[in-house]
LOKOLVEX-816731 format. One line per field, with one value per residue (C-alpha): x, y, z; residue in three letters. Coordinates in steps of 0.1 Angstrom, whole numbers, plus 2048, in hexadecimal, padded with zeros to 3 digits. Example, Ala and Ser with C-alpha at 12.3 -4.5 7.8 and 13.67 -1.06 7.14 Angstrom:
BEGIN
px <- 87B | 889
py <- 7D3 | 7F5
pz <- 84E | 847
rest <- ALA | SER
END
This chain:
BEGIN
px <- 91F | 8FA | 904 | 91D | 912 | 900 | 8F5 | 8D9 | 8B6 | 8B4 | 8BC | 8B3 | 8B8 | 8BE | 8DB | 8E3 | 8E8 | 8E5 | 8D5 | 8C8 | 8AF | 88C | 87F | 86A | 889 | 89C | 89C | 87F | 896 | 8AA | 8A2 | 8B3 | 8AF | 8BC | 8D1 | 8D9 | 8FB | 918 | 926 | 94C | 954 | 945 | 961 | 94E | 96C | 96F | 958 | 93B | 91F | 8FB | 8F2 | 910 | 906 | 8E3 | 8EE | 909 | 8ED | 8E8 | 90D | 91A | 90F | 91B | 91C | 8F8 | 8E0 | 8C5 | 8A0 | 883 | 878 | 89B | 8A5 | 8C5 | 8C3 | 8DD | 8F2 | 915 | 911 | 8F4 | 8F1 | 900 | 900 | 907 | 915 | 901 | 91B | 918 | 93E | 940 | 92F | 932 | 928 | 923 | 92E | 917 | 927 | 928 | 929 | 93B | 947 | 93D | 95F | 957 | 96F | 962 | 95E | 978 | 97E | 99D | 985 | 970 | 98D | 99C | 97B | 979 | 99D | 994 | 976 | 98B | 9A7 | 990 | 982 | 95D | 949 | 946 | 962 | 97A | 969 | 976 | 991 | 998 | 989 | 990 | 985 | 982 | 981 | 95B | 954 | 94E | 95A | 95E | 95F | 96A | 962 | 975 | 954 | 931 | 91B | 8F9 | 8F4 | 915 | 904 | 8F9 | 91D | 920 | 90C | 92D | 936 | 94C | 964 | 97E | 9A2 | 9AD | 998 | 9AF | 998 | 977 | 970 | 969 | 96A | 956 | 954 | 93B | 923 | 902 | 8E5 | 8F4 | 917 | 926 | 92C | 933 | 93E | 93E | 94C | 934 | 919 | 90D | 913 | 903 | 8FB | 8F6 | 8E3 | 8F8 | 8EB | 8FF | 8F2 | 8EC | 8CC | 8AE | 8BA | 8AA | 890 | 8A2 | 8C1 | 8D1 | 8CC | 8DC | 8E1 | 8E4 | 8F5 | 8E1 | 8E7 | 8C8 | 8A4 | 899 | 8AD | 8A1 | 87D | 883 | 894 | 878 | 85C | 86E | 871 | 897 | 899 | 881 | 882 | 891 | 88C | 878 | 879 | 857 | 858 | 857 | 83F | 822 | 836 | 83A | 823 | 809 | 7FD | 81E | 82B | 82B | 835 | 842 | 845 | 85F | 875 | 899 | 8A3 | 8BC | 8BA | 8BB | 8CF | 8DB | 8FD | 90F | 935 | 93A | 95E | 950 | 954 | 92F | 925 | 93E | 923 | 906 | 8EE | 8F5 | 8EE | 8CE | 8C4 | 8C9 | 8B2 | 897 | 899 | 897 | 873 | 873 | 84E | 853 | 870 | 85C | 83E | 851 | 870 | 861 | 83C | 832 | 844 | 85B | 85B | 867 | 881 | 893 | 8AC | 8CB | 8BA | 8A0 | 87C | 87E | 894 | 875 | 882 | 89F | 890 | 886 | 867 | 863 | 87E | 868 | 85F | 874 | 881 | 861 | 869 | 86D | 87F | 87E | 88E | 8A8 | 8B2 | 8B5 | 8CC | 8E1 | 8E4 | 8F0 | 908 | 919 | 908 | 8EC | 8EE | 8F0 | 90D | 915 | 913 | 91A | 906 | 919 | 902 | 907 | 8F6 | 8ED | 8D3 | 8B7 | 8A5 | 8C3 | 8C8 | 8A3 | 8A5 | 8C4 | 8B3 | 895 | 8AB | 8BE | 89D | 894 | 8B5 | 8B2 | 896 | 8B0 | 8CA | 8DF | 8E9 | 8EC | 8F9 | 8F3 | 912 | 90C | 929 | 92C | 92B | 950 | 958 | 93F | 94D | 971 | 96C | 94F | 94F | 974 | 985 | 96A | 970 | 94D | 935 | 914 | 906 | 8E5 | 8E7 | 8D6 | 8EA | 8E3 | 8F0 | 903 | 8F2 | 8CE | 8D8 | 8DB | 901 | 902 | 8F1 | 8FE | 922 | 92C | 925 | 93F | 95A | 975 | 961 | 974 | 953 | 94A | 94B | 937 | 953 | 93A | 94B | 937 | 943 | 91E | 916 | 935 | 92B | 907 | 911 | 92B | 911 | 8F8 | 911 | 920 | 903 | 8F5 | 8D3 | 8BC | 8A7 | 8C6 | 8D2 | 8B3 | 8B4 | 8D8 | 8D1 | 8B4 | 8C9 | 8E4 | 8C9 | 8BD | 8E0 | 8E5 | 8C3 | 8CA | 8ED | 8E1 | 8FD | 8EB | 8C8 | 8B6 | 89B | 88A | 88B | 883 | 867 | 86D | 85B | 86B | 85C | 85C | 84B | 82D | 842 | 854 | 849 | 856 | 864 | 872 | 877 | 893 | 89B | 8BA | 8C2 | 8C1 | 8B4 | 8AC | 8AC | 8A2 | 87F | 87A | 869 | 85B | 835 | 81E | 816
py <- D9D | D97 | DA6 | DA5 | D8F | D8F | D82 | D6D | D67 | D4C | D45 | D31 | D2D | D1A | CD2 | CCA | CA5 | C8E | C9D | C7B | C7C | C87 | CA8 | C98 | C88 | CA9 | CBF | CD6 | CF4 | CEE | CF3 | CE7 | CFC | CF4 | D0A | D04 | D14 | D0D | D28 | D28 | D49 | D5E | D79 | D9A | DAC | D93 | D8A | D7A | D6D | D79 | D59 | D5C | D80 | D74 | D5B | D72 | D8A | D74 | D71 | D95 | DB7 | DD9 | DF9 | DFB | DE1 | DE3 | DE2 | DD4 | DF6 | DFF | E15 | E11 | E07 | E06 | DE7 | DE6 | E0C | E14 | E36 | E4D | E71 | E81 | EA4 | EBE | EBD | E96 | E92 | E87 | E69 | E63 | E41 | E37 | E13 | DFA | DEC | DC7 | DB9 | D98 | D85 | D61 | D56 | D66 | D83 | DA6 | DBF | DDB | DFB | DEA | DD0 | DED | E00 | DE0 | DD8 | DFB | DF8 | DD7 | DE6 | E03 | DED | DD2 | DE9 | DE9 | E02 | E23 | E1F | E32 | E51 | E4C | E66 | E5C | E4C | E52 | E44 | E54 | E47 | E4C | E2F | E44 | E40 | E5E | E59 | E76 | E74 | E85 | E8E | E93 | E74 | E74 | E4F | E43 | E33 | E17 | E0D | E07 | DE8 | DD8 | DBE | DC4 | DA7 | DA0 | DAB | D88 | D78 | D62 | D52 | D64 | D51 | D2F | D3A | D5B | D6B | D86 | D93 | D89 | D74 | D54 | D46 | D2E | D0D | CF5 | CF6 | CD6 | CDC | CD3 | CC9 | CE2 | CFD | CFF | D1F | D1F | D39 | D53 | D52 | D71 | D86 | DAA | DAC | D95 | D71 | D58 | D3F | D22 | D13 | D08 | D10 | CF9 | D03 | CE4 | CE7 | CD6 | CD4 | CE3 | CEE | CCB | CBC | CD7 | CCE | CA9 | CAD | CC4 | CAE | C90 | CA3 | CA3 | CC9 | CE1 | CFE | D0E | D2A | D1E | D28 | D30 | D12 | CF9 | D0A | CF4 | CD5 | CDD | CC8 | CE2 | CD1 | CD5 | CF7 | D1B | D33 | D57 | D69 | D84 | D95 | D8B | DB0 | DAA | DB5 | D9A | DA6 | D9B | DA9 | DB5 | DB6 | DD9 | DCF | DB5 | DC3 | DC5 | DD3 | DF0 | E00 | E0E | E0A | DE4 | DE3 | DF6 | DDD | DC1 | DD3 | DD7 | DB2 | DA5 | DA2 | DA3 | D9B | D7A | D72 | D79 | D65 | D48 | D43 | D4F | D47 | D6B | D6F | D8D | DB3 | DC3 | DDD | DF0 | DFD | DF0 | DF9 | DE3 | DF0 | DEB | E0A | E1D | E3F | E3D | E25 | E35 | E21 | E36 | E20 | E01 | DF7 | E11 | DF6 | DE4 | DC8 | DD7 | DC1 | DDB | DF5 | DDC | DD4 | DF9 | DFE | DDF | DEE | E0F | DFD | DEB | DC9 | DC8 | DA2 | D9E | D8C | D6D | D6E | D56 | D5B | D4A | D41 | D30 | D0E | D0E | D29 | D19 | D3A | D4A | D2D | D2E | D54 | D51 | D37 | D4E | D6C | D57 | D52 | D76 | D82 | D6C | D82 | D9D | D86 | D82 | D5D | D57 | D37 | D2F | D21 | D12 | D12 | D09 | D24 | D24 | D28 | D44 | D57 | D54 | D57 | D6F | D84 | D86 | D82 | D92 | D78 | D76 | D87 | D86 | D76 | D73 | D78 | D8B | DA7 | DAE | DC9 | DC4 | DE3 | DEF | E0F | E19 | E1A | DF4 | DEF | E0D | E10 | DF1 | E06 | E20 | E1F | E17 | DFF | DDF | DCB | DDC | DBA | DC6 | DDF | DFC | E1E | E3F | E61 | E6D | E50 | E56 | E7B | E73 | E59 | E70 | E8C | E75 | E68 | E89 | EA1 | EA8 | EB1 | E93 | E9F | EA3 | E81 | E70 | E82 | E79 | E54 | E55 | E67 | E4C | E31 | E43 | E45 | E20 | E1A | E32 | E25 | E02 | DF7 | DD5 | DC8 | DCD | DB2 | DAC | DA8 | D84 | D79 | D5A | D44 | D3C | D1B | D0A | CEA | CEE | CEB | D0D | D30 | D53 | D6C | D8F | DA2 | DBC | DD2 | DBC | D98 | D8A | D6D | D76 | D55 | D67 | D6A | D44 | D30 | D0D | D0C | CF6 | CDF
pz <- DF0 | DF9 | DE7 | DEC | DE4 | DEB | DD8 | DDE | DE3 | DF4 | E14 | E2F | E54 | E72 | E96 | EB3 | EB4 | E97 | E78 | E70 | E8C | E85 | E92 | EAD | EBC | EBF | EDE | EE1 | EE5 | EC5 | EA1 | E80 | E62 | E3F | E28 | E04 | E05 | E1C | E33 | E30 | E42 | E5D | E5C | E5C | E4E | E31 | E14 | E26 | E10 | E16 | E28 | E3F | E47 | E4D | E68 | E76 | E7E | E9D | EA6 | EA5 | EB2 | EA5 | EB8 | EAC | E9D | E84 | E8E | E7A | E6F | E61 | E7E | E91 | EB6 | ED2 | ED5 | EE1 | EE3 | EFB | EEB | ED1 | EC5 | EA3 | EA1 | E8D | E71 | E6F | E72 | E97 | EA6 | ECC | EDB | EFF | F02 | F14 | F34 | F3D | F19 | F14 | EF6 | EEF | EFC | F1E | F1B | F24 | F08 | F0A | EF7 | EE8 | ED8 | ECA | EBB | EAE | E9C | E8D | E81 | E71 | E5F | E53 | E45 | E37 | E29 | E32 | E1D | E2E | E47 | E31 | E3E | E61 | E67 | E8C | EAA | ECE | EF0 | F12 | F36 | F37 | F20 | F01 | EDD | EC6 | EA1 | E8B | E66 | E4A | E39 | E45 | E44 | E55 | E4C | E5A | E78 | E60 | E5C | E81 | E81 | E76 | E90 | EAE | EB5 | ECF | EC8 | ED1 | EB5 | EA0 | E86 | E81 | E61 | E72 | E97 | E99 | EBB | EC1 | EDB | ECB | ED7 | EC8 | EC7 | EAE | EC2 | EA6 | E81 | E6D | E4B | E2E | E47 | E61 | E7A | E9D | EB0 | ED5 | EE9 | EFA | F1E | F28 | F0B | F15 | F01 | EFA | EF6 | EDF | EEA | EDA | EEB | ECA | EA6 | E8C | E67 | E52 | E30 | E15 | DEF | DE0 | DE5 | DDB | DF8 | E10 | E07 | E0A | E2C | E39 | E2E | E3E | E5F | E5F | E5F | E6F | E57 | E38 | E1F | E02 | DDE | DCF | DB7 | DD4 | DEB | DE0 | DE7 | E0C | E22 | E2B | E4B | E5D | E52 | E60 | E44 | E43 | E23 | E1E | E05 | E02 | E05 | DE9 | DC5 | DAB | D8D | D6B | D73 | D53 | D54 | D46 | D3C | D24 | D01 | CF8 | D1A | D18 | D03 | D17 | CF9 | CF9 | D1F | D19 | CFE | D16 | D2F | D14 | D0D | D31 | D3D | D63 | D64 | D52 | D69 | D88 | D7C | D6D | D83 | DA3 | D9F | DA3 | DC4 | DBF | DBE | D9E | DA5 | D88 | DA2 | DB4 | DD5 | DE7 | DEA | E10 | E13 | E08 | E13 | DFA | DE0 | DBE | DB5 | D95 | D84 | D85 | D62 | D51 | D39 | D2F | D16 | CF4 | CDA | CBF | CD5 | CE0 | CBC | CB4 | CD1 | CC7 | CA4 | CB4 | CCA | CAD | CB1 | C96 | C96 | CBC | CCD | CE2 | D08 | D24 | D44 | D60 | D7D | D9F | D9C | DC2 | DBC | DA8 | DA5 | D94 | D7D | D72 | D6E | D58 | D41 | D3D | D35 | D1B | D09 | D0C | CFE | CE0 | CD2 | CCE | CBE | CDE | CE0 | D06 | D15 | D3A | D4B | D6E | D87 | DAB | DC6 | DCD | DA8 | DA4 | DC2 | DB5 | D8F | D8D | DAD | DB5 | D94 | D7E | D63 | D55 | D3C | D4F | D6D | D81 | DA6 | DC3 | DD3 | DF7 | E0E | E2E | E3C | E3B | E2A | E05 | E06 | E0C | DEA | DD6 | DE1 | DCC | DAC | DB3 | D99 | DB3 | DC9 | DCF | DCD | DAC | D9B | D7D | D75 | D72 | D6E | D6E | D79 | D7B | D92 | DA8 | DAC | DB5 | DCE | DDE | DE1 | DF1 | E0B | E15 | E18 | E3B | E2D | E2E | E10 | DFB | E07 | DFB | DDA | DD5 | DDB | DC2 | DA9 | DAC | DA6 | D87 | D78 | D7D | D6C | D50 | D49 | D4D | D63 | D65 | D63 | D85 | D86 | DA7 | DCD | DD0 | DE8 | DFC | E15 | E37 | E41 | E63 | E6D | E83 | EA3 | E9C | E95 | E97 | E7E | E7C | E5C | E57 | E39 | E37 | E2E | E52 | E65 | E89 | E9D | EBC | EAD | EA8 | EC3 | ECA | EC8 | EDD | EBF
rest <- UNK | UNK | UNK | UNK | UNK | UNK | UNK | UNK | UNK | UNK | UNK | UNK | UNK | UNK | UNK | UNK | UNK | UNK | UNK | UNK | UNK | UNK | UNK | UNK | UNK | UNK | UNK | UNK | UNK | UNK | UNK | UNK | UNK | UNK | UNK | UNK | UNK | UNK | UNK | UNK | UNK | UNK | UNK | UNK | UNK | UNK | UNK | UNK | UNK | UNK | UNK | UNK | UNK | UNK | UNK | UNK | UNK | UNK | UNK | UNK | UNK | UNK | UNK | UNK | UNK | UNK | UNK | UNK | UNK | UNK | UNK | UNK | UNK | UNK | UNK | UNK | UNK | UNK | UNK | UNK | UNK | UNK | UNK | UNK | UNK | UNK | UNK | UNK | UNK | UNK | UNK | UNK | UNK | UNK | UNK | UNK | UNK | UNK | UNK | UNK | UNK | UNK | UNK | UNK | UNK | UNK | UNK | UNK | UNK | UNK | UNK | UNK | UNK | UNK | UNK | UNK | UNK | UNK | UNK | UNK | UNK | UNK | UNK | UNK | UNK | UNK | UNK | UNK | UNK | UNK | UNK | UNK | UNK | UNK | UNK | UNK | UNK | UNK | UNK | UNK | UNK | UNK | UNK | UNK | UNK | UNK | UNK | UNK | UNK | UNK | UNK | UNK | UNK | UNK | UNK | UNK | UNK | UNK | UNK | UNK | UNK | UNK | UNK | UNK | UNK | UNK | UNK | UNK | UNK | UNK | UNK | UNK | UNK | UNK | UNK | UNK | UNK | UNK | UNK | UNK | UNK | UNK | UNK | UNK | UNK | UNK | UNK | UNK | UNK | UNK | UNK | UNK | UNK | UNK | UNK | UNK | UNK | UNK | UNK | UNK | UNK | UNK | UNK | UNK | UNK | UNK | UNK | UNK | UNK | UNK | UNK | UNK | UNK | UNK | UNK | UNK | UNK | UNK | UNK | UNK | UNK | UNK | UNK | UNK | UNK | UNK | UNK | UNK | UNK | UNK | UNK | UNK | UNK | UNK | UNK | UNK | UNK | UNK | UNK | UNK | UNK | UNK | UNK | UNK | UNK | UNK | UNK | UNK | UNK | UNK | UNK | UNK | UNK | UNK | UNK | UNK | UNK | UNK | UNK | UNK | UNK | UNK | UNK | UNK | UNK | UNK | UNK | UNK | UNK | UNK | UNK | UNK | UNK | UNK | UNK | UNK | UNK | UNK | UNK | UNK | UNK | UNK | UNK | UNK | UNK | UNK | UNK | UNK | UNK | UNK | UNK | UNK | UNK | UNK | UNK | UNK | UNK | UNK | UNK | UNK | UNK | UNK | UNK | UNK | UNK | UNK | UNK | UNK | UNK | UNK | UNK | UNK | UNK | UNK | UNK | UNK | UNK | UNK | UNK | UNK | UNK | UNK | UNK | UNK | UNK | UNK | UNK | UNK | UNK | UNK | UNK | UNK | UNK | UNK | UNK | UNK | UNK | UNK | UNK | UNK | UNK | UNK | UNK | UNK | UNK | UNK | UNK | UNK | UNK | UNK | UNK | UNK | UNK | UNK | UNK | UNK | UNK | UNK | UNK | UNK | UNK | UNK | UNK | UNK | UNK | UNK | UNK | UNK | UNK | UNK | UNK | UNK | UNK | UNK | UNK | UNK | UNK | UNK | UNK | UNK | UNK | UNK | UNK | UNK | UNK | UNK | UNK | UNK | UNK | UNK | UNK | UNK | UNK | UNK | UNK | UNK | UNK | UNK | UNK | UNK | UNK | UNK | UNK | UNK | UNK | UNK | UNK | UNK | UNK | UNK | UNK | UNK | UNK | UNK | UNK | UNK | UNK | UNK | UNK | UNK | UNK | UNK | UNK | UNK | UNK | UNK | UNK | UNK | UNK | UNK | UNK | UNK | UNK | UNK | UNK | UNK | UNK | UNK | UNK | UNK | UNK | UNK | UNK | UNK | UNK | UNK | UNK | UNK | UNK | UNK | UNK | UNK | UNK | UNK | UNK | UNK | UNK | UNK | UNK | UNK | UNK | UNK | UNK | UNK | UNK | UNK | UNK | UNK | UNK | UNK | UNK | UNK | UNK | UNK | UNK | UNK | UNK | UNK | UNK | UNK | UNK | UNK | UNK | UNK | UNK | UNK | UNK | UNK | UNK | UNK | UNK | UNK | UNK
END
């Protein structure tokens, strides 16, 4: 989490100097972007939020990085090979790479980072049986089971062995480095002049923490921030004469997450009833002004090779069917439900309120409880003390495992407490076969099981609008929740 947590839709991006100055007074090679949530940790081996991962995209490199088309391209490793049995990966490490603190990248740093990922644990790294290095600058990873998609895991950041506090002092090899962190206010990223790849055009990128979409809009229209990620309900309030806009999907699945350990939701028929009562079309049109892609799956549509689009609309609203299922599940008169939602995400609050109204038709009396972000993370995500919640779940990797692994019965981020032997078997088959056709089929089967057993209600991939004032432009889309600051540049306006 986004996702997880990922949770999220809504994101934002990118102060050097006083944030009280107007945009025209700032340096032409800097940008200030607003964000409606605060980043409290950049530790890639901890529980980073989706927004933290989005910004960290610019700070860290993995052995490989993701490209805009979803392929994996050389990064710290200048090349790699996979054995025919998909159990051995060999990487040739790029020479001359330096960390943001000036230290040279060594094989010790790489093996240290891999060990951190294994012990964290980062999803997928449990398959590493051993890794060795040689004097020729090569790293050899041996997996315990075949995995043709394991390369996606290796976008996980490489950090220096000497790093003491990655949460607030992240050190990577990426195109930008963290140069300032002001708690509850902002972070400033500075261009890494010694970057091995293509550096950004902007010298500094500042992410200003603001309280809400309303404050983001106010600060943008007043010229005190240069950009932000706008919810659909405020797009028409943006001053049109000064905005460059880029529409994109969040690459996260908005869900009504059902705690399968809550008494009512232990029964699959009750969970199915909830799915028949929730109308995704109404949510997209009302809460998101039509800007969203209905999903029906725990996977994002952008991963089109693996995404099962046949699941879209499989639970069209049917109150009569829902009541019948509630009767079968032992709740003929419905039940009471609390939907706990993070107040910082307006879209999720609005969605929860709409869902409460939809559930009422089946006799389910839902109350929406708003909590702050820190409380949501602790109570809902970590402690699993909730009945239902609305959130967007992103993936740390542009690969199905990043979205689907959290539904394995034993997954530590399985915060909905979903348990299914059928799902576990399908997921394992998908992640161990060396045949690509079987792999795709396995991931689609896993999605169908989640849909049929109604692990939760999979609503939409929320569309957003990244907005810059007329002095800035540039955007790159990835099948991942990421903000690429190297794509942003100052215009002539």
